[in-house]
ROPATI-412392 format. One record per residue: residue in one letter; x, y, z of N, C-alpha, C, O in turn. Coordinates in nm, 4 decimals. Each point is the difference from the previous one (the first is absolute). Layout:
% residues N
+----+----------+----------+----------+----------+----------+----------+----------+----------+----------+----------+----------+----------+
! aa !     n_xx !     n_yy !     n_zz !    ca_xx !    ca_yy !    ca_zz !     c_xx !     c_yy !     c_zz !     o_xx !     o_yy !     o_zz !
+----+----------+----------+----------+----------+----------+----------+----------+----------+----------+----------+----------+----------+
!  A !        X !        Y !        Z !        X !        Y !        Z !        X !        Y !        Z !        X !        Y !        Z !
...
+----+----------+----------+----------+----------+----------+----------+----------+----------+----------+----------+----------+----------+
% end
This chain:
% residues 80
+----+----------+----------+----------+----------+----------+----------+----------+----------+----------+----------+----------+----------+
! aa !     n_xx !     n_yy !     n_zz !    ca_xx !    ca_yy !    ca_zz !     c_xx !     c_yy !     c_zz !     o_xx !     o_yy !     o_zz !
+----+----------+----------+----------+----------+----------+----------+----------+----------+----------+----------+----------+----------+
!  G !  -1.2160 !  -4.2118 !   1.9022 !   0.1197 !   0.0371 !  -0.0659 !   0.0330 !  -0.0892 !  -0.1182 !   0.0324 !  -0.1176 !   0.0165 !
!  K !  -0.0408 !   0.1736 !  -0.1334 !   0.0387 !  -0.0714 !  -0.1224 !   0.1031 !   0.0817 !  -0.0740 !   0.0030 !   0.1227 !   0.0102 !
!  R !   0.0820 !  -0.1919 !  -0.0852 !   0.0985 !   0.0688 !  -0.0845 !  -0.0672 !   0.0416 !  -0.1282 !  -0.0793 !  -0.0749 !  -0.0569 !
!  L !   0.1106 !   0.1936 !   0.0117 !  -0.0556 !   0.0511 !  -0.1249 !   0.0989 !  -0.0197 !  -0.1131 !   0.1209 !   0.0142 !   0.0186 !
!  V !  -0.1732 !  -0.0473 !  -0.1369 !   0.0793 !  -0.0094 !  -0.1221 !  -0.0624 !   0.0970 !  -0.0996 !  -0.1151 !  -0.0171 !  -0.0402 !
!  F !   0.1905 !   0.1183 !   0.0008 !  -0.0524 !   0.1011 !  -0.0904 !   0.0259 !  -0.0408 !  -0.1440 !   0.1117 !  -0.0364 !  -0.0366 !
!  K !  -0.2174 !   0.0430 !  -0.0453 !   0.0057 !  -0.0436 !  -0.1388 !   0.0001 !   0.1146 !  -0.1005 !   0.0553 !  -0.0121 !  -0.1093 !
!  R !  -0.1172 !   0.1224 !   0.1472 !  -0.0129 !   0.1135 !  -0.0922 !  -0.0048 !   0.1293 !   0.0798 !  -0.0518 !   0.0033 !   0.1117 !
!  L !   0.1060 !   0.1031 !  -0.1696 !   0.0054 !   0.1303 !   0.0636 !  -0.0510 !   0.1040 !  -0.0979 !   0.0492 !   0.0090 !  -0.1125 !
!  T !  -0.1473 !   0.0695 !   0.1543 !  -0.0447 !   0.1163 !  -0.0769 !   0.0346 !   0.1213 !   0.0831 !  -0.0384 !   0.0094 !   0.1166 !
!  I !   0.1119 !   0.0845 !  -0.1771 !   0.0532 !   0.1115 !   0.0766 !  -0.0050 !   0.1286 !  -0.0817 !   0.0071 !  -0.0022 !  -0.1228 !
!  S !  -0.0196 !   0.1146 !   0.1941 !   0.0014 !   0.1314 !  -0.0619 !   0.0743 !   0.0939 !   0.0946 !  -0.0075 !  -0.0154 !   0.1219 !
!  V !   0.0790 !   0.1124 !  -0.1781 !   0.0732 !   0.0984 !   0.0809 !  -0.0436 !   0.1406 !  -0.0427 !  -0.0385 !   0.0211 !  -0.1150 !
!  S !   0.0447 !   0.0746 !   0.2077 !  -0.0469 !   0.1362 !  -0.0307 !   0.1049 !   0.0844 !  -0.0717 !  -0.0328 !   0.1067 !  -0.0519 !
!  A !   0.1578 !  -0.1518 !   0.0477 !   0.1088 !   0.0678 !  -0.0716 !   0.0871 !  -0.1072 !  -0.0638 !   0.0073 !  -0.1119 !   0.0507 !
!  A !   0.0573 !   0.1440 !  -0.1590 !   0.0841 !  -0.0979 !  -0.0700 !   0.1101 !  -0.0500 !   0.0927 !   0.0810 !   0.0789 !   0.0486 !
!  C !  -0.0777 !  -0.2093 !  -0.0241 !   0.1002 !  -0.0626 !   0.0869 !  -0.0158 !  -0.1515 !  -0.0085 !  -0.0913 !  -0.0500 !  -0.0658 !
!  S !   0.1797 !  -0.0219 !   0.1319 !  -0.0163 !  -0.1441 !   0.0135 !  -0.0532 !  -0.0275 !   0.1405 !   0.0085 !   0.0846 !   0.0890 !
!  A !  -0.0628 !  -0.2036 !  -0.0713 !  -0.0520 !  -0.0378 !   0.1314 !   0.0638 !  -0.1310 !   0.0430 !   0.0338 !  -0.0846 !  -0.0828 !
!  L !  -0.0180 !   0.0697 !   0.2120 !   0.0601 !  -0.1186 !   0.0582 !  -0.0985 !  -0.0592 !   0.0990 !  -0.0471 !   0.0691 !   0.0904 !
!  V !   0.0158 !  -0.1974 !  -0.1072 !  -0.0891 !  -0.0708 !   0.0914 !   0.0886 !  -0.0899 !   0.0860 !   0.0757 !  -0.0820 !  -0.0518 !
!  E !  -0.0861 !   0.0985 !   0.1832 !   0.0860 !  -0.0729 !   0.0921 !  -0.0807 !  -0.0604 !   0.1138 !  -0.1112 !   0.0429 !   0.0309 !
!  E !   0.1707 !  -0.1428 !   0.0294 !  -0.0548 !  -0.0645 !   0.1192 !   0.0910 !   0.0382 !   0.1159 !   0.1222 !   0.0015 !  -0.0146 !
!  N !  -0.1813 !   0.0292 !   0.1296 !   0.0790 !   0.0335 !   0.1175 !  -0.0165 !  -0.1107 !   0.1019 !  -0.1061 !  -0.0145 !   0.0607 !
!  S !   0.2120 !  -0.0643 !  -0.0419 !  -0.0029 !  -0.1163 !   0.0887 !   0.0950 !   0.0237 !   0.1170 !   0.1218 !  -0.0075 !  -0.0168 !
!  A !  -0.1753 !   0.0355 !   0.1329 !   0.0807 !   0.0229 !   0.1222 !   0.1090 !   0.1034 !  -0.0247 !   0.1139 !  -0.0173 !   0.0432 !
!  G !  -0.1498 !   0.1252 !  -0.1131 !   0.0958 !   0.1074 !  -0.0251 !   0.0855 !  -0.0194 !  -0.1238 !   0.0616 !   0.0956 !  -0.0471 !
!  A !  -0.0560 !  -0.2171 !  -0.0073 !   0.0766 !  -0.0257 !  -0.1218 !  -0.0904 !   0.0238 !  -0.1207 !  -0.1117 !  -0.0516 !  -0.0047 !
!  V !   0.1587 !   0.1286 !  -0.0923 !  -0.0794 !   0.0299 !  -0.1188 !   0.0318 !  -0.1028 !  -0.1076 !   0.1164 !  -0.0227 !  -0.0330 !
!  I !  -0.2207 !  -0.0394 !  -0.0216 !   0.0151 !  -0.1027 !  -0.1033 !  -0.0632 !   0.0520 !  -0.1274 !  -0.1189 !   0.0317 !  -0.0027 !
!  F !   0.1977 !  -0.0231 !  -0.1021 !  -0.0445 !   0.0497 !  -0.1298 !  -0.1003 !  -0.0975 !  -0.0624 !   0.0250 !  -0.1205 !  -0.0018 !
!  L !  -0.1387 !   0.1709 !  -0.0496 !  -0.0972 !  -0.0824 !  -0.0704 !  -0.0067 !   0.0343 !  -0.1484 !   0.0057 !  -0.0891 !  -0.0847 !
!  H !  -0.0178 !   0.2191 !   0.0526 !  -0.0117 !   0.0391 !  -0.1410 !   0.0355 !   0.1468 !  -0.0166 !  -0.0411 !   0.0843 !   0.0798 !
!  R !   0.1188 !  -0.0539 !  -0.1853 !   0.0293 !   0.1397 !  -0.0360 !  -0.0541 !   0.0246 !  -0.1397 !   0.0237 !  -0.0787 !  -0.0916 !
!  T !  -0.0959 !   0.1874 !   0.0760 !  -0.0541 !   0.0355 !  -0.1317 !   0.1045 !   0.0780 !  -0.0788 !   0.0913 !   0.0577 !   0.0592 !
!  P !  -0.1033 !  -0.0550 !  -0.1907 !   0.0793 !   0.0969 !  -0.0764 !  -0.0582 !   0.1393 !   0.0266 !  -0.0989 !   0.0123 !   0.0722 !
!  K !   0.1582 !   0.0915 !  -0.1287 !  -0.0535 !   0.1352 !   0.0188 !  -0.1396 !   0.0077 !  -0.0605 !  -0.0207 !  -0.0375 !  -0.1154 !
!  L !  -0.0730 !   0.0854 !   0.1925 !  -0.1402 !   0.0082 !  -0.0395 !  -0.0374 !   0.1448 !  -0.0307 !   0.0550 !   0.0929 !   0.0591 !
!  L !  -0.1478 !  -0.0746 !  -0.1508 !  -0.0537 !   0.1316 !  -0.0282 !  -0.1020 !   0.0361 !   0.1074 !  -0.0652 !  -0.0881 !   0.0561 !
!  A !   0.0514 !   0.2146 !  -0.0279 !  -0.0941 !   0.0469 !   0.1011 !  -0.1439 !  -0.0303 !  -0.0398 !  -0.0385 !   0.0130 !  -0.1162 !
!  D !  -0.0394 !  -0.0535 !   0.2153 !  -0.1445 !  -0.0225 !  -0.0147 !  -0.0357 !  -0.0963 !  -0.1128 !  -0.1027 !   0.0162 !  -0.0659 !
!  T !   0.1866 !  -0.1152 !   0.0444 !  -0.0246 !  -0.1028 !  -0.1011 !   0.0082 !  -0.1362 !   0.0679 !   0.1071 !  -0.0385 !   0.0469 !
!  P !  -0.2173 !  -0.0349 !  -0.0406 !   0.0058 !  -0.1315 !   0.0658 !   0.0766 !  -0.1023 !  -0.0854 !  -0.0159 !  -0.0059 !  -0.1219 !
!  Y !   0.0985 !  -0.0734 !   0.1888 !   0.0766 !  -0.1072 !  -0.0633 !  -0.0320 !  -0.1301 !   0.0720 !  -0.0220 !  -0.0012 !   0.1211 !
!  T !   0.0196 !  -0.1072 !  -0.1956 !  -0.0205 !  -0.1320 !   0.0592 !   0.1214 !  -0.0856 !  -0.0304 !   0.0454 !  -0.0079 !  -0.1141 !
!  F !   0.0070 !  -0.0567 !   0.2187 !   0.1149 !  -0.0880 !  -0.0118 !  -0.0412 !  -0.1408 !   0.0390 !  -0.0549 !  -0.0214 !   0.1081 !
!  D !   0.0810 !  -0.0741 !  -0.1953 !  -0.0247 !  -0.1412 !   0.0283 !   0.1235 !  -0.0547 !   0.0681 !   0.1098 !   0.0095 !  -0.0548 !
!  L !  -0.1251 !  -0.0664 !   0.1726 !   0.1127 !  -0.0508 !   0.0766 !   0.0212 !  -0.1495 !  -0.0188 !   0.0601 !  -0.0656 !   0.0850 !
!  G !  -0.1094 !   0.0113 !  -0.1967 !   0.0231 !  -0.1404 !  -0.0336 !  -0.0578 !  -0.0956 !   0.1031 !  -0.1188 !   0.0060 !   0.0316 !
!  N !   0.2034 !  -0.0942 !   0.0207 !  -0.0433 !  -0.0978 !   0.0996 !  -0.0262 !   0.0638 !   0.1359 !  -0.0509 !  -0.0647 !   0.0916 !
!  G !   0.0857 !   0.1904 !  -0.0802 !  -0.0274 !   0.0726 !   0.1229 !   0.1241 !   0.0242 !   0.0825 !   0.1036 !  -0.0640 !  -0.0180 !
!  V !  -0.1175 !   0.1594 !   0.1098 !   0.1044 !   0.0344 !   0.0947 !  -0.0604 !  -0.0178 !   0.1381 !  -0.0970 !   0.0673 !   0.0351 !
!  A !   0.1547 !  -0.1584 !   0.0436 !  -0.0556 !  -0.0320 !   0.1319 !   0.0649 !   0.0844 !   0.1076 !   0.1202 !   0.0263 !  -0.0039 !
!  L !  -0.2017 !   0.0162 !   0.1010 !   0.0550 !   0.0632 !   0.1188 !   0.0778 !  -0.1052 !   0.0782 !  -0.0316 !  -0.1187 !  -0.0083 !
!  S !   0.1324 !   0.1601 !   0.0836 !   0.0855 !  -0.0956 !   0.0702 !  -0.0677 !  -0.0632 !   0.1212 !   0.0366 !  -0.1102 !   0.0409 !
!  A !  -0.1349 !   0.1791 !   0.0169 !  -0.0689 !  -0.0527 !   0.1180 !  -0.1403 !   0.0599 !   0.0072 !  -0.0327 !   0.0938 !  -0.0727 !
!  V !  -0.0482 !  -0.1486 !   0.1601 !  -0.1363 !   0.0512 !   0.0183 !   0.0036 !   0.1351 !   0.0712 !   0.0921 !   0.0288 !   0.0763 !
!  N !  -0.1921 !   0.0520 !  -0.1019 !  -0.0224 !   0.1280 !   0.0688 !   0.1122 !   0.1019 !  -0.0158 !   0.0131 !   0.0888 !   0.0842 !
!  N !   0.0672 !  -0.0985 !  -0.1880 !   0.1034 !   0.1001 !  -0.0232 !  -0.0594 !   0.1254 !  -0.0616 !  -0.1025 !  -0.0054 !  -0.0681 !
!  V !   0.1673 !   0.1177 !   0.0922 !  -0.0424 !   0.1286 !  -0.0525 !   0.0427 !   0.0117 !  -0.1455 !   0.1120 !  -0.0370 !  -0.0351 !
!  L !  -0.1991 !   0.0874 !  -0.0482 !   0.0290 !   0.0222 !  -0.1411 !  -0.0033 !   0.1503 !  -0.0233 !  -0.0918 !   0.0675 !   0.0467 !
!  K !   0.1920 !  -0.0131 !  -0.1193 !   0.0024 !   0.1434 !  -0.0243 !   0.0438 !   0.0298 !  -0.1425 !   0.0698 !  -0.0797 !  -0.0627 !
!  A !  -0.1116 !   0.1956 !   0.0125 !   0.0413 !   0.0481 !  -0.1315 !   0.0588 !   0.1389 !   0.0186 !  -0.0578 !   0.0841 !   0.0688 !
!  T !   0.1725 !  -0.0607 !  -0.1301 !   0.0637 !   0.1303 !   0.0055 !   0.0333 !   0.0439 !  -0.1416 !   0.0127 !  -0.0828 !  -0.0902 !
!  S !   0.0013 !   0.2126 !   0.0712 !   0.0297 !   0.0530 !  -0.1334 !   0.1402 !   0.0613 !  -0.0006 !   0.0527 !   0.0390 !   0.1042 !
!  S !   0.0065 !  -0.0315 !  -0.2235 !   0.1348 !   0.0549 !  -0.0137 !   0.0007 !   0.1525 !  -0.0044 !   0.1069 !   0.0607 !  -0.0046 !
!  A !  -0.2232 !   0.0014 !   0.0058 !  -0.0137 !   0.1460 !   0.0015 !  -0.1199 !   0.0345 !   0.0883 !  -0.0722 !  -0.0886 !   0.0456 !
!  A !   0.0523 !   0.2163 !  -0.0224 !  -0.1148 !   0.0426 !   0.0787 !  -0.1269 !  -0.0257 !  -0.0794 !  -0.0326 !   0.0742 !  -0.0927 !
!  A !  -0.0389 !  -0.1798 !   0.1297 !  -0.1210 !  -0.0388 !  -0.0727 !  -0.0876 !  -0.0845 !   0.0898 !   0.0492 !  -0.0659 !   0.0917 !
!  N !  -0.1786 !   0.0675 !  -0.1176 !  -0.0927 !  -0.0922 !   0.0651 !  -0.0033 !  -0.1277 !  -0.0816 !  -0.0029 !   0.0035 !  -0.1230 !
!  V !   0.0034 !  -0.1165 !   0.1926 !  -0.0061 !  -0.1314 !  -0.0654 !  -0.1326 !  -0.0631 !   0.0355 !  -0.0328 !  -0.0133 !   0.1179 !
!  T !  -0.0442 !  -0.0259 !  -0.2183 !  -0.1244 !  -0.0722 !   0.0226 !   0.0029 !  -0.1260 !  -0.0840 !   0.0634 !  -0.0043 !  -0.1055 !
!  G !  -0.1322 !  -0.0981 !   0.1528 !  -0.0003 !  -0.1214 !  -0.0771 !  -0.0762 !  -0.1120 !   0.0656 !  -0.0560 !   0.0147 !   0.1086 !
!  T !   0.0552 !  -0.1266 !  -0.1770 !  -0.0667 !  -0.1204 !   0.0473 !   0.0910 !  -0.1186 !  -0.0282 !   0.0540 !  -0.0142 !  -0.1097 !
!  L !  -0.0382 !  -0.0701 !   0.2098 !   0.0747 !  -0.1253 !  -0.0159 !  -0.1004 !  -0.1142 !  -0.0038 !  -0.0910 !  -0.0068 !   0.0827 !
!  Y !   0.1080 !  -0.0819 !  -0.1783 !  -0.0869 !  -0.1165 !  -0.0125 !   0.0820 !  -0.1228 !   0.0332 !   0.1161 !  -0.0102 !  -0.0398 !
!  G !  -0.1753 !  -0.0829 !   0.1123 !   0.0753 !  -0.1191 !   0.0350 !  -0.0849 !  -0.1070 !   0.0653 !  -0.1229 !   0.0027 !  -0.0063 !
!  I !   0.1913 !  -0.0972 !   0.0692 !  -0.0659 !  -0.1113 !   0.0678 !   0.0600 !  -0.0167 !   0.1390 !   0.1080 !   0.0517 !   0.0284 !
!  E !  -0.1783 !  -0.1240 !   0.0576 !   0.0498 !  -0.0340 !   0.1320 !   0.0463 !  -0.1452 !   0.0020 !  -0.0618 !  -0.0876 !  -0.0606 !
!  L !   0.1712 !   0.0644 !   0.1311 !   0.0488 !  -0.1366 !   0.0191 !  -0.0180 !  -0.0417 !   0.1428 !   0.0352 !  -0.1123 !   0.0363 !
+----+----------+----------+----------+----------+----------+----------+----------+----------+----------+----------+----------+----------+
% end
């Protein structure tokens, strides 16, 4: 069990919408990153600066969209 720190996010959505990346810790949802409105089927890369750390080891990470759309992407980061 190591904590993850996310440094960069590459994401694409199947319909124009924004996406929200969250951590689920014991039922509490913790906001990590919200994208601006994205165009459909266009990959975007977001640099998260020094990174966004998960609050604890082995937490669930999820992405949801603001409209009916499939969300695909890759998170880049390091383990602490």
